[in-house]
C-alpha positions as CSV (number, residue, x, y, z in Angstrom):
1,X,-10.6,3.2,-43.9
2,X,-11.3,3.7,-40.2
3,X,-9.7,6.8,-38.6
4,X,-8.0,4.9,-35.8
5,X,-6.4,2.5,-38.4
6,X,-5.2,5.5,-40.4
7,X,-3.7,7.0,-37.3
8,X,-1.9,3.8,-36.5
9,X,-0.4,3.6,-40.0
10,X,0.7,7.2,-39.7
11,X,2.4,6.4,-36.4
12,X,4.1,3.4,-37.9
13,X,5.2,5.5,-40.9
14,X,6.7,8.1,-38.5
15,X,8.7,5.4,-36.6
16,X,9.9,3.7,-39.7
17,X,10.8,7.0,-41.3
18,X,12.6,8.3,-38.2
19,X,14.7,5.1,-38.1
20,X,15.5,5.3,-41.8
21,X,16.6,9.0,-41.5
22,X,18.4,9.2,-38.2
23,X,20.2,5.8,-38.1
24,X,23.8,6.0,-39.5
25,X,23.3,3.1,-42.0
26,X,26.9,3.4,-43.3
27,X,28.5,3.2,-39.9
28,X,26.1,1.1,-37.7
29,X,27.4,0.0,-34.3
30,X,25.7,-2.6,-32.1
31,X,24.0,0.2,-30.2
32,X,22.4,1.4,-33.3
33,X,21.1,-2.1,-34.0
34,X,19.6,-2.0,-30.6
35,X,17.7,1.2,-31.5
36,X,16.6,-0.5,-34.7
37,X,15.3,-3.5,-32.7
38,X,13.3,-1.1,-30.5
39,X,11.7,0.6,-33.5
40,X,10.9,-2.8,-35.1
41,X,9.2,-4.1,-32.0
42,X,6.9,-1.0,-31.8
43,X,5.9,-1.4,-35.4
44,X,5.3,-5.1,-35.1
45,X,3.1,-4.6,-32.1
46,X,1.1,-2.0,-33.9
47,X,0.6,-4.3,-36.8
48,X,-1.1,-6.7,-34.4
49,X,1.5,-9.3,-33.6
50,X,1.3,-10.7,-30.0
51,X,3.4,-8.5,-27.8
52,X,5.0,-11.2,-25.6
53,X,6.1,-13.4,-28.5
54,X,7.2,-10.4,-30.6
55,X,9.5,-9.3,-27.7
56,X,10.9,-12.9,-27.3
57,X,11.5,-13.3,-31.1
58,X,13.2,-10.0,-31.5
59,X,15.2,-10.5,-28.4
60,X,16.5,-13.9,-29.5
61,X,17.3,-12.7,-33.1
62,X,19.2,-9.7,-32.0
63,X,20.7,-11.5,-29.0
64,X,22.2,-14.1,-31.4
65,X,23.5,-11.2,-33.5
66,X,25.1,-9.5,-30.4
67,X,26.9,-12.7,-29.4
68,X,28.0,-13.5,-32.9
69,X,29.3,-10.0,-33.5
70,X,31.5,-10.4,-30.4
71,X,33.6,-13.1,-32.0
72,X,31.5,-16.2,-31.1
73,X,30.9,-18.9,-33.7
74,X,27.4,-19.5,-34.9
75,X,27.0,-22.6,-32.7
76,X,28.4,-20.8,-29.6
77,X,26.2,-17.7,-30.2
78,X,23.1,-20.0,-30.6
79,X,24.0,-21.9,-27.4
80,X,24.4,-18.6,-25.5
81,X,21.2,-17.2,-26.8
82,X,19.2,-20.3,-25.7
83,X,20.9,-20.2,-22.3
84,X,19.9,-16.5,-22.0
85,X,16.3,-17.4,-22.8
86,X,16.2,-20.1,-20.1
87,X,17.9,-18.0,-17.5
88,X,15.5,-15.0,-18.1
89,X,12.5,-17.3,-18.0
90,X,13.6,-18.8,-14.8
91,X,14.3,-15.4,-13.2
92,X,10.7,-14.4,-14.0
93,X,9.3,-17.7,-12.6
94,X,11.2,-17.2,-9.3
95,X,10.0,-13.6,-8.8
96,X,7.8,-13.8,-5.7
97,X,6.1,-10.5,-6.3
98,X,4.4,-11.8,-9.4
99,X,2.4,-14.4,-7.4
100,X,0.2,-11.6,-6.2
101,X,-1.1,-10.8,-9.7
102,X,-3.3,-13.8,-10.3
103,X,-4.6,-13.6,-6.7
104,X,-5.6,-10.0,-7.0
105,X,-7.1,-10.6,-10.5
106,X,-9.1,-13.6,-9.1
107,X,-10.4,-11.4,-6.3
108,X,-11.6,-8.8,-8.8
109,X,-13.3,-11.3,-11.1
110,X,-15.1,-12.8,-8.2
111,X,-16.4,-9.4,-7.1
112,X,-17.5,-8.7,-10.7
113,X,-19.1,-12.1,-11.4
114,X,-21.0,-12.1,-8.1
115,X,-23.0,-8.9,-9.1
116,X,-21.8,-7.0,-6.0
117,X,-21.2,-3.9,-8.1
118,X,-24.8,-3.7,-9.2
119,X,-25.9,-3.5,-5.6
120,X,-23.3,-0.9,-4.9
121,X,-24.3,1.3,-7.7
122,X,-28.0,1.2,-6.8
123,X,-27.4,2.0,-3.1
124,X,-24.9,4.8,-4.0
125,X,-27.1,6.6,-6.5
126,X,-30.1,6.5,-4.0
127,X,-27.9,7.8,-1.2
128,X,-26.6,10.7,-3.4
129,X,-30.0,11.4,-5.0
130,X,-30.1,15.0,-3.9
131,X,-26.6,15.8,-5.0
132,X,-26.2,17.5,-8.4
133,X,-25.1,15.0,-11.0
134,X,-25.9,12.2,-8.6
135,X,-25.8,9.4,-11.1
136,X,-22.4,10.5,-12.5
137,X,-21.0,10.9,-9.0
138,X,-22.3,7.4,-8.0
139,X,-20.7,6.1,-11.2
140,X,-17.3,7.6,-10.3
141,X,-17.6,6.4,-6.7
142,X,-18.5,2.9,-7.8
143,X,-15.7,2.8,-10.4
144,X,-13.2,3.9,-7.6
145,X,-14.4,1.1,-5.3
146,X,-14.5,-1.5,-8.1
147,X,-11.0,-0.3,-9.3
148,X,-9.7,-0.8,-5.8
149,X,-11.2,-4.3,-5.7
150,X,-10.0,-5.5,-9.1
151,X,-7.4,-3.1,-10.6
152,X,-8.3,-4.1,-14.2
153,X,-9.3,-1.2,-16.5
154,X,-11.1,-3.2,-19.1
155,X,-13.3,-5.1,-16.6
156,X,-14.3,-1.9,-14.8
157,X,-15.2,0.1,-18.0
158,X,-17.0,-2.8,-19.5
159,X,-19.1,-3.6,-16.5
160,X,-20.0,0.0,-15.7
161,X,-20.9,0.5,-19.4
162,X,-23.4,-2.2,-19.0
163,X,-24.7,-1.1,-15.7
164,X,-24.4,2.7,-15.4
165,X,-24.6,4.0,-19.0
166,X,-28.3,2.8,-19.6
167,X,-29.3,4.3,-16.3
168,X,-27.8,7.7,-17.0
169,X,-29.2,7.8,-20.5
170,X,-32.7,7.0,-19.2
171,X,-32.3,9.8,-16.7
172,X,-31.7,12.3,-19.5
173,X,-27.9,12.6,-19.0
174,X,-25.8,13.8,-21.9
175,X,-24.1,11.0,-23.7
176,X,-20.7,12.8,-23.6
177,X,-20.8,13.3,-19.8
178,X,-22.0,9.7,-19.2
179,X,-19.2,8.2,-21.4
180,X,-16.6,10.5,-19.9
181,X,-17.6,9.6,-16.3
182,X,-17.5,5.9,-17.0
183,X,-14.2,5.9,-18.9
184,X,-12.4,8.2,-16.5
185,X,-13.7,6.3,-13.4
186,X,-12.7,3.0,-15.0
187,X,-9.1,4.1,-15.5
188,X,-8.7,4.8,-11.8
189,X,-7.8,1.1,-11.5
190,X,-4.4,1.9,-13.0
191,X,-3.4,4.1,-10.0
192,X,-5.5,3.1,-7.0
193,X,-4.1,0.1,-5.1
194,X,-4.1,-2.9,-5.5
195,X,-3.2,-1.9,-9.0
196,X,-1.7,-4.6,-11.2
197,X,0.3,-1.9,-13.0
198,X,2.0,-0.9,-9.8
199,X,3.0,-4.6,-9.2
200,X,4.4,-4.8,-12.7
201,X,6.3,-1.5,-12.4
202,X,7.7,-2.5,-9.0
203,X,9.0,-5.8,-10.4
204,X,10.5,-4.1,-13.4
205,X,12.1,-1.1,-11.6
206,X,13.1,-2.9,-8.4
207,X,10.9,-0.7,-6.3
208,X,9.0,-2.0,-3.2
209,X,5.3,-2.7,-4.2
210,X,4.3,-1.9,-0.6
211,X,5.8,1.6,-0.9
212,X,4.2,2.0,-4.3
213,X,0.8,1.2,-2.8
214,X,1.3,3.6,0.0
215,X,2.4,6.3,-2.4
216,X,-0.4,5.8,-4.8
217,X,-3.1,6.0,-2.1
218,X,-3.5,9.8,-1.8
219,X,-2.9,10.6,-5.6
220,X,-5.7,8.2,-6.4
221,X,-8.0,9.8,-3.9
222,X,-7.0,13.2,-5.2
223,X,-7.8,12.3,-8.7
224,X,-11.2,10.7,-7.8
225,X,-12.0,13.8,-5.8
226,X,-11.2,16.1,-8.7
227,X,-13.4,14.1,-11.0
228,X,-16.4,14.3,-8.5
229,X,-15.8,18.1,-8.0
230,X,-15.9,18.7,-11.8
231,X,-19.1,16.7,-12.2
232,X,-20.9,18.5,-9.3
233,X,-19.8,21.9,-10.6
234,X,-20.9,21.1,-14.2
235,X,-24.3,19.8,-13.0
236,X,-24.7,23.1,-11.0
237,X,-23.7,25.3,-13.9
238,X,-25.4,23.3,-16.7
239,X,-28.2,21.3,-15.2
240,X,-29.5,20.4,-18.7
241,X,-26.5,18.0,-19.1
242,X,-27.3,16.2,-15.9
243,X,-30.9,16.7,-14.8
244,X,-31.9,15.8,-11.2
245,X,-33.6,12.4,-10.7
246,X,-37.3,12.3,-10.7
247,X,-39.4,11.4,-7.7
248,X,-40.0,7.9,-9.2
249,X,-36.3,7.3,-9.6
250,X,-35.7,8.4,-6.0
251,X,-38.5,6.3,-4.5
252,X,-37.5,3.7,-1.9
253,X,-40.2,1.3,-0.8
254,X,-40.5,0.7,2.9
255,X,-41.3,-2.6,4.6
256,X,-44.9,-2.8,5.9
257,X,-43.8,-2.8,9.5
258,X,-41.8,0.4,9.1
259,X,-44.7,2.0,7.1
260,X,-47.0,1.4,10.0
261,X,-44.5,2.7,12.5
262,X,-43.9,5.8,10.4
263,X,-47.6,6.5,10.2
264,X,-47.9,6.1,14.0
265,X,-44.7,7.8,15.3
266,X,-43.3,10.0,12.6
267,X,-40.6,9.9,9.9
268,X,-37.5,10.2,12.1
269,X,-36.2,6.6,12.6
270,X,-34.5,6.7,16.0
271,X,-37.3,8.4,18.1
272,X,-40.0,6.3,16.4
273,X,-38.1,3.0,17.1
274,X,-37.4,4.0,20.7
275,X,-41.1,4.9,21.2
276,X,-42.2,1.6,19.7
277,X,-40.9,-0.2,22.8
278,X,-43.0,1.9,25.2
279,X,-46.6,1.2,26.0
280,X,-48.8,-1.4,24.3
281,X,-50.1,0.5,21.3
282,X,-47.3,-1.0,19.1
283,X,-47.5,-4.5,20.6
284,X,-49.0,-5.8,17.3
285,X,-45.6,-5.1,15.6
286,X,-43.1,-7.9,15.5
287,X,-40.5,-7.2,18.1
288,X,-37.7,-9.0,16.2
289,X,-38.0,-6.7,13.2
290,X,-38.0,-3.6,15.5
291,X,-35.0,-4.8,17.4
292,X,-33.1,-5.5,14.2
293,X,-33.9,-2.0,12.8
294,X,-32.9,-0.4,16.1
295,X,-29.6,-2.2,16.2
296,X,-28.9,-1.0,12.6
297,X,-29.9,2.5,13.5
298,X,-27.6,2.6,16.6
299,X,-24.7,1.0,14.6
300,X,-23.0,4.4,13.9
301,X,-23.1,5.2,17.6
302,X,-21.6,1.8,18.5
303,X,-18.8,2.2,15.9
304,X,-18.1,5.8,17.1
305,X,-17.9,4.8,20.7
306,X,-15.6,1.8,19.9
307,X,-13.2,4.0,17.8
308,X,-13.2,6.7,20.4
309,X,-12.4,4.2,23.2
310,X,-9.5,2.7,21.3
311,X,-8.2,6.1,20.4
312,X,-8.4,7.2,24.0
313,X,-6.5,4.2,25.2
314,X,-3.8,4.9,22.7
315,X,-3.4,8.6,23.4
316,X,-3.6,8.3,27.2
317,X,-1.3,5.3,27.6
318,X,1.5,6.0,30.1
319,X,4.9,6.5,28.5
320,X,6.9,3.3,28.5
321,X,9.9,3.4,30.9
322,X,12.7,0.9,30.8
323,X,13.0,-1.1,34.0
324,X,16.6,-0.5,35.1
325,X,16.4,-2.3,38.4
326,X,19.5,-4.3,39.0
327,X,21.3,-2.6,36.1
328,X,24.3,-0.4,36.4
329,X,26.2,1.9,34.2
330,X,29.2,0.3,32.4
331,X,32.3,1.0,34.3
332,X,30.4,1.9,37.5
333,X,30.8,0.0,40.8
334,X,28.1,-2.2,42.0
335,X,26.5,-1.4,45.4
336,X,28.4,-3.4,48.0
337,X,25.2,-4.1,49.9
338,X,23.3,-5.4,46.9
339,X,21.2,-8.5,47.2
340,X,22.7,-11.9,46.9
341,X,22.5,-13.9,43.7
342,X,19.9,-16.5,43.4
343,X,22.4,-19.3,44.0
344,X,23.5,-17.9,47.4
345,X,26.9,-16.6,46.3
346,X,28.1,-13.0,46.9
347,X,27.8,-10.8,43.8
348,X,31.1,-9.5,42.6
349,X,31.9,-5.8,42.0
350,X,32.4,-5.0,38.3
351,X,35.9,-4.9,37.2
352,X,37.0,-7.4,39.9
353,X,38.3,-10.7,38.5
354,X,37.7,-13.9,40.1
355,X,40.8,-15.6,41.5
356,X,42.0,-18.5,39.5
357,X,41.3,-21.0,42.3
358,X,37.7,-20.0,42.5
359,X,37.5,-20.2,38.7
360,X,38.8,-23.8,38.7
361,X,36.4,-24.8,41.5
362,X,33.4,-23.3,39.9
363,X,34.1,-24.4,36.4
364,X,33.9,-20.9,35.0
365,X,36.1,-20.1,32.0
366,X,39.4,-18.6,32.9
367,X,38.9,-15.1,31.5
368,X,40.1,-12.4,33.7
369,X,39.9,-8.6,33.5
370,X,43.4,-7.0,33.5
371,X,44.2,-5.4,36.8
372,X,43.8,-1.6,37.2
373,X,46.9,0.6,37.3
374,X,48.4,0.7,40.7
375,X,46.5,-2.3,42.0
376,X,48.4,-5.5,42.9
377,X,46.9,-8.8,41.8
378,X,46.2,-10.7,45.0
379,X,47.8,-14.0,45.5
380,X,45.7,-17.0,44.3
381,X,45.8,-18.8,47.7
382,X,44.6,-15.8,49.6
383,X,41.6,-15.3,47.5
384,X,41.6,-11.5,48.3
385,X,39.3,-9.2,46.4
386,X,41.0,-6.2,44.8
387,X,40.0,-3.2,46.8
388,X,37.7,-0.5,45.4
389,X,38.5,3.1,46.4
390,X,36.2,4.7,48.8
391,X,33.8,1.8,48.9
392,X,33.9,-0.4,51.9
393,X,31.8,-3.4,52.8
394,X,29.3,-2.1,55.4
395,X,29.4,-4.2,58.5
396,X,26.2,-6.3,59.0
397,X,25.2,-5.6,62.5
398,X,24.7,-8.7,64.5
399,X,24.7,-10.9,61.4
400,X,27.5,-13.1,60.1
401,X,27.9,-13.8,56.5
402,X,27.4,-17.5,55.9
403,X,30.7,-19.0,54.8
404,X,31.0,-20.1,51.2
405,X,32.1,-23.7,51.1
406,X,35.6,-24.2,50.1
407,X,36.5,-20.5,50.1
408,X,38.1,-18.8,53.1
409,X,37.6,-15.1,53.6
410,X,41.0,-13.5,53.8
411,X,41.5,-11.7,57.1
412,X,40.9,-8.0,57.0
413,X,39.5,-8.1,53.5
414,X,36.6,-5.8,54.4
415,X,39.0,-3.1,55.6
416,X,41.3,-3.2,52.6
417,X,41.2,0.0,50.7
418,X,42.4,0.8,47.2
419,X,45.6,2.8,46.7
420,X,44.9,6.5,46.0
421,X,44.2,7.3,42.4
422,X,43.2,3.8,41.5
423,X,39.7,3.0,40.2
424,X,38.8,6.6,39.4
425,X,35.2,7.1,38.4
426,X,34.0,4.0,40.3
427,X,32.3,5.9,43.1
428,X,28.6,5.3,43.8
429,X,26.5,8.2,42.4
430,X,25.1,10.5,45.1
431,X,21.6,9.7,46.3
432,X,22.0,6.0,45.8
433,X,20.8,4.0,48.9
434,X,23.5,2.3,50.8
435,X,21.9,-1.1,50.6
436,X,19.6,-2.5,48.1
437,X,16.3,-4.3,48.9
438,X,16.9,-7.7,50.4
439,X,20.4,-6.9,51.8
440,X,21.0,-7.5,55.5
441,X,19.9,-4.6,57.6
442,X,18.1,-2.8,54.7
443,X,14.5,-1.8,54.6
444,X,12.0,-4.1,52.9
445,X,11.3,-3.6,49.2
446,X,8.5,-1.2,48.3
447,X,6.4,-1.9,45.1
448,X,6.6,1.0,42.6
449,X,3.1,2.1,41.7
450,X,2.0,1.8,38.0
451,X,2.3,4.9,36.0
452,X,-0.8,6.9,35.6
453,X,-2.4,7.6,32.3
454,X,-1.6,10.9,30.6
455,X,-4.2,13.5,29.9
456,X,-5.9,13.3,26.5
457,X,-4.7,16.0,24.0
458,X,-6.9,18.8,22.8
459,X,-7.3,17.3,19.3
460,X,-8.8,14.2,20.8
461,X,-11.6,16.1,22.5
462,X,-12.1,18.2,19.4
463,X,-12.5,14.9,17.4
464,X,-14.9,13.6,20.0
465,X,-17.0,16.8,19.9
466,X,-17.0,16.9,16.2
467,X,-18.0,13.3,15.9
468,X,-20.8,13.8,18.5
469,X,-22.1,16.8,16.5
470,X,-22.0,14.8,13.3
471,X,-23.9,11.9,14.9
472,X,-26.5,14.3,16.2
473,X,-27.0,15.8,12.7
474,X,-27.1,12.3,11.2
475,X,-30.0,11.2,13.5
476,X,-31.8,14.5,12.9
477,X,-31.9,13.6,9.2
478,X,-32.3,9.8,9.5
479,X,-35.8,9.1,8.3
480,X,-37.1,5.7,7.6
481,X,-36.5,6.1,3.9
482,X,-32.8,7.0,4.6
483,X,-32.6,4.1,7.0
484,X,-33.5,1.7,4.1
485,X,-30.8,3.3,1.9
486,X,-28.4,3.0,4.9
487,X,-29.2,-0.7,5.1
488,X,-28.6,-1.1,1.4
489,X,-25.2,0.5,1.8
490,X,-24.5,-1.8,4.7
491,X,-25.3,-4.7,2.4
492,X,-23.2,-3.5,-0.6
493,X,-20.6,-0.9,0.2
494,X,-19.4,-1.7,3.7
495,X,-18.6,-5.4,3.0
496,X,-16.5,-4.4,0.0
497,X,-14.9,-1.5,2.0
498,X,-14.0,-3.9,4.8
499,X,-12.4,-6.3,2.3
500,X,-10.5,-3.5,0.6
501,X,-9.3,-2.0,3.8
502,X,-8.3,-5.4,5.2
503,X,-6.2,-6.1,2.1
504,X,-4.6,-2.7,1.7
505,X,-4.2,-2.1,5.4
506,X,-2.3,-5.3,6.0
507,X,0.0,-4.4,3.0
508,X,0.6,-0.7,3.8
509,X,1.2,-1.2,7.6
510,X,3.5,-4.1,7.0
511,X,1.4,-6.9,8.5
512,X,1.5,-9.0,5.3
513,X,3.3,-9.1,2.0
514,X,1.3,-8.2,-1.2
515,X,1.1,-11.9,-2.0
516,X,-0.2,-12.9,1.4
517,X,-2.7,-10.0,1.4
518,X,-3.9,-11.0,-2.1
519,X,-4.5,-14.6,-1.0
520,X,-6.6,-13.2,1.9
521,X,-8.4,-11.0,-0.5
522,X,-9.2,-13.9,-2.8
523,X,-10.6,-15.8,0.1
524,X,-12.6,-12.7,1.1
525,X,-14.0,-12.5,-2.4
526,X,-15.2,-16.1,-2.2
527,X,-16.8,-15.5,1.2
528,X,-18.6,-12.4,-0.1
529,X,-19.9,-14.2,-3.1
530,X,-21.1,-17.0,-0.8
531,X,-22.7,-14.5,1.6
532,X,-24.7,-13.0,-1.3
533,X,-25.7,-16.5,-2.6
534,X,-23.8,-15.9,-5.8
535,X,-21.1,-18.6,-5.4
536,X,-21.7,-21.4,-7.8
537,X,-19.6,-23.5,-10.2
538,X,-20.2,-21.2,-13.1
539,X,-18.9,-18.1,-11.2
540,X,-15.8,-19.9,-10.0
541,X,-15.1,-21.5,-13.4
542,X,-15.4,-18.2,-15.2
543,X,-13.3,-16.3,-12.6
544,X,-10.6,-19.0,-12.8
545,X,-10.5,-19.0,-16.6
546,X,-10.3,-15.2,-16.8
547,X,-7.6,-15.1,-14.1
548,X,-5.5,-17.7,-15.9
549,X,-5.9,-15.8,-19.2
550,X,-4.8,-12.4,-17.7
551,X,-2.0,-13.9,-15.5
552,X,-0.6,-15.8,-18.5
553,X,-0.5,-12.7,-20.6
554,X,1.3,-10.7,-17.9
555,X,3.8,-13.5,-17.1
556,X,4.6,-14.1,-20.8
557,X,5.1,-10.3,-21.2
558,X,7.6,-10.4,-18.4
559,X,9.5,-13.3,-20.0
560,X,9.5,-11.5,-23.4
561,X,10.5,-8.2,-21.9
562,X,13.3,-9.8,-19.9
563,X,14.8,-11.4,-23.0
564,X,14.3,-8.2,-25.0
565,X,16.0,-6.1,-22.3
566,X,18.9,-8.5,-22.1
567,X,19.5,-8.3,-25.9
568,X,19.1,-4.5,-25.8
569,X,21.8,-4.3,-23.1
570,X,24.1,-6.7,-25.0
571,X,23.9,-4.5,-28.1
572,X,24.6,-1.4,-26.0
573,X,21.4,0.4,-26.9
574,X,21.0,1.7,-23.3
575,X,24.4,3.3,-23.4
576,X,23.6,5.2,-26.6
577,X,20.3,6.5,-25.2
578,X,22.0,7.5,-21.9
579,X,24.8,9.4,-23.8
580,X,22.2,11.1,-26.0
581,X,20.1,12.2,-23.0
582,X,23.1,13.4,-21.0
583,X,24.4,15.3,-24.0
584,X,21.2,17.4,-24.0
585,X,22.2,19.1,-20.7
586,X,18.7,18.7,-19.3
587,X,17.8,19.8,-15.8
588,X,15.7,17.5,-13.6
589,X,12.5,19.3,-14.5
590,X,13.3,19.1,-18.2
591,X,14.1,15.4,-18.0
592,X,10.9,14.7,-16.2
593,X,8.9,16.7,-18.8
594,X,10.6,14.9,-21.7
595,X,10.2,11.4,-20.2
596,X,6.5,12.0,-19.4
597,X,5.8,13.4,-22.8
598,X,7.3,10.3,-24.4
599,X,5.3,8.0,-22.1
600,X,2.1,10.0,-22.9
601,X,2.7,9.6,-26.7
602,X,3.5,5.9,-26.3
603,X,0.2,5.5,-24.4
604,X,-1.7,6.2,-27.7
605,X,-0.7,3.1,-29.7
606,X,0.5,0.8,-26.9
607,X,-1.0,-0.8,-23.8
608,X,0.3,0.1,-20.3
609,X,1.8,-3.4,-20.0
610,X,3.9,-2.9,-23.1
611,X,5.0,0.5,-22.0
612,X,6.1,-0.7,-18.6
613,X,7.9,-3.9,-19.7
614,X,9.6,-2.4,-22.8
615,X,10.4,1.2,-22.0
616,X,10.8,1.4,-18.2
617,X,14.0,-0.6,-18.3
618,X,15.3,2.2,-20.6
619,X,14.1,5.1,-18.3
620,X,15.0,3.6,-14.9
621,X,18.8,3.6,-15.3
622,X,18.6,7.4,-16.2
623,X,17.0,8.4,-13.0
624,X,20.1,8.4,-10.9
625,X,21.8,10.9,-13.3
626,X,19.0,13.4,-12.5
627,X,18.4,12.6,-8.8
628,X,14.8,11.3,-9.4
629,X,13.3,8.8,-6.9
630,X,12.1,5.7,-8.8
631,X,9.1,5.6,-6.4
632,X,8.1,9.1,-7.4
633,X,8.7,8.4,-11.0
634,X,6.4,5.4,-10.8
635,X,3.6,7.5,-9.4
636,X,4.1,10.0,-12.3
637,X,4.0,7.2,-14.8
638,X,0.8,5.7,-13.3
639,X,-1.0,9.1,-13.5
640,X,0.4,9.7,-17.0
641,X,-0.8,6.3,-18.4
642,X,-4.3,7.1,-17.1
643,X,-4.1,10.3,-19.2
644,X,-3.0,8.3,-22.2
645,X,-5.9,5.9,-21.8
646,X,-8.3,8.9,-22.2
647,X,-6.4,10.6,-25.1
648,X,-8.0,10.4,-28.5
649,X,-7.7,8.9,-31.1
650,X,-6.3,5.7,-29.7
651,X,-7.8,5.7,-26.2
652,X,-8.3,2.1,-25.1
653,X,-11.0,2.9,-22.6
654,X,-13.2,4.4,-25.4
655,X,-13.1,1.2,-27.3
656,X,-13.9,-0.9,-24.2
657,X,-17.0,1.3,-23.7
658,X,-17.9,1.3,-27.4
659,X,-18.1,-2.5,-27.3
660,X,-21.0,-2.5,-24.8
661,X,-22.6,0.9,-25.5
662,X,-25.9,1.3,-27.4
663,X,-25.5,1.6,-31.2
664,X,-26.4,5.3,-31.3
665,X,-23.4,6.2,-29.0
666,X,-20.5,7.1,-31.4
667,X,-16.8,7.1,-30.8
668,X,-16.7,10.8,-31.3
669,X,-19.2,11.3,-28.5
670,X,-17.1,9.1,-26.2
671,X,-14.0,11.1,-27.1
672,X,-15.7,14.4,-26.5
673,X,-16.7,13.3,-23.0
674,X,-13.2,12.0,-22.2
675,X,-11.3,15.2,-23.0
676,X,-12.4,17.2,-19.9
677,X,-11.4,14.3,-17.7
678,X,-8.1,14.0,-19.5
679,X,-7.4,17.7,-18.8
680,X,-8.2,17.0,-15.1
681,X,-5.6,14.3,-15.1
682,X,-3.0,16.7,-16.5
683,X,-3.9,19.1,-13.6
684,X,-3.4,16.2,-11.2
685,X,-0.1,15.3,-12.8
686,X,1.1,18.9,-12.3
687,X,-0.1,19.0,-8.7
688,X,1.8,15.7,-8.0
689,X,5.0,17.2,-9.4
690,X,4.6,20.6,-7.7
691,X,3.6,18.9,-4.4
692,X,5.5,15.6,-4.3
693,X,4.4,15.1,-0.7
694,X,1.0,14.0,-2.0
695,X,2.6,10.8,-3.1
696,X,5.7,10.6,-0.9
697,X,4.4,11.6,2.5
698,X,2.8,8.3,3.5
699,X,5.7,6.1,2.4
700,X,8.1,8.4,4.3
701,X,6.0,8.3,7.5
702,X,5.5,4.5,7.4
703,X,8.8,3.1,6.0
704,X,11.6,5.7,6.3
């Protein structure tokens, strides 16, 4: 009997034995039947039954039992169970977040089927040839990029097993280290956005997928960086496990034109290309080839200047000031010499109501402000303005105010003053000009000059100086061989990087929803495949078929888990679990340790999809009792499930790799290579808990 089968039988025996021992069979409540349903589902899944239909079947059977035990007849309980199934299925169908899953999966399969990863791995391992453990580092880097593009663990591990494992074994790498690098790098797709697992968790826990993507960004980079650091240190300390590449493996052939130019002008690319345009000794070389190579060589300078210019415009932009011309403070008096309104009528002081006669003639609604204390309402026929204390209409010298048709100015209106004590607080603030621009007798308006740019901060000049030094070092090391490797990176890494940054950037910065960004990413995958001349009917057909298969699995899982969760809630299983956890008197740290230990153990026999859709609805309601942020809990779960994927004896990544590895690579060798990376993941999990800002800083900066 195979060891993994024996282990599975032992796990099932433990679950069945625990249910038989701890359930009170003589005094079973509905909640205990809910726990029994949970144990039966795990055992059935481990026996090989389809997860989605097992969840649906168990949910309907125990849902019927729950309704019938509450006093319903058999017909009524059956009708309610069928209604529950329809409602839950419709709720899943109407969930907009799930639309992004097939689109992201389609983008990943297009990138995989178009052989873009093979180009990426080749260019990366040549560019890192002088680094210790260069092939393993290139494998981890390629896995991280591919995981970002697809988010599917099985696809990444399988493809890199076909691509990188033979290359590492030919270079003399240890089978354990090679298998560990491939399986660990392939599992990065669980955490690094756009992870399908994060979408499923967000839909299950009611957490924003956008915030989950922002939160998982830095933990994913941290984990990939820890992997690379471990590989480099191991190659330094034990070079026999990862010998350096031979000269033949590092050889990069040069085009004939560049070979001639190198022989004539030296190995450094930029000085040789610039010298090629001087004099006539290189006139036999094709100018078009030289110009193209010069543009590629100067591309880092052009990008640096563009980024520096945009940054300078942003940091030196003048501060925005609100234009308060013509505005006044609420309750303040308007300047009596202010400009006329556009229709030629005299502007009214604030707090002065229009007389009724004028309101009727102008058609304005008859809403009046109540008169101030101590001020008499002027008679309607006189059309007198209520006086304002201390503010008199300045006489316009030599100018008469044009009469307003149909309205007589009451005699002596300009000289009327307000009774003492009335209208307090309505004085014009000191320093305000007596007459605004455009008023009779006032000075002409003067244009306000545009605000000058502010001085660039010190960090900008530090960044500019550091970038200039880095560029100088780059060109001092840029030989024609490195220029060829740089062109290979331009053709493999940078297009994928632009696609990934465009998709994730629009999501994280709120420019698009995950579904919209996934649609753009799918179109970008099609364009990349067409640009590399790999887009044909076979590639599209296989990508569509695999996308439909994966998406159907995820959606049926959601339907099954929704029905199962509803039946579990009807039986009261969640209440029993919550009472049991609260009776333990756990602190927040102890609760997190207990929950993560349970999830880690569940990761041995179960897939991440089953853990998320079955057990997250049980854990999520408990978080409020311990003050745990569901976003932070999701990041811990994602890191934890990666650890479970690398934990023997039921590590799914090991079986994915074993399916494509040479026959002499055993499962024990793969497990031995995975264990150090699993321990690194445990370290990353501890770091994320001790320093939660690793995952929460970016969402807090962007969205809170």
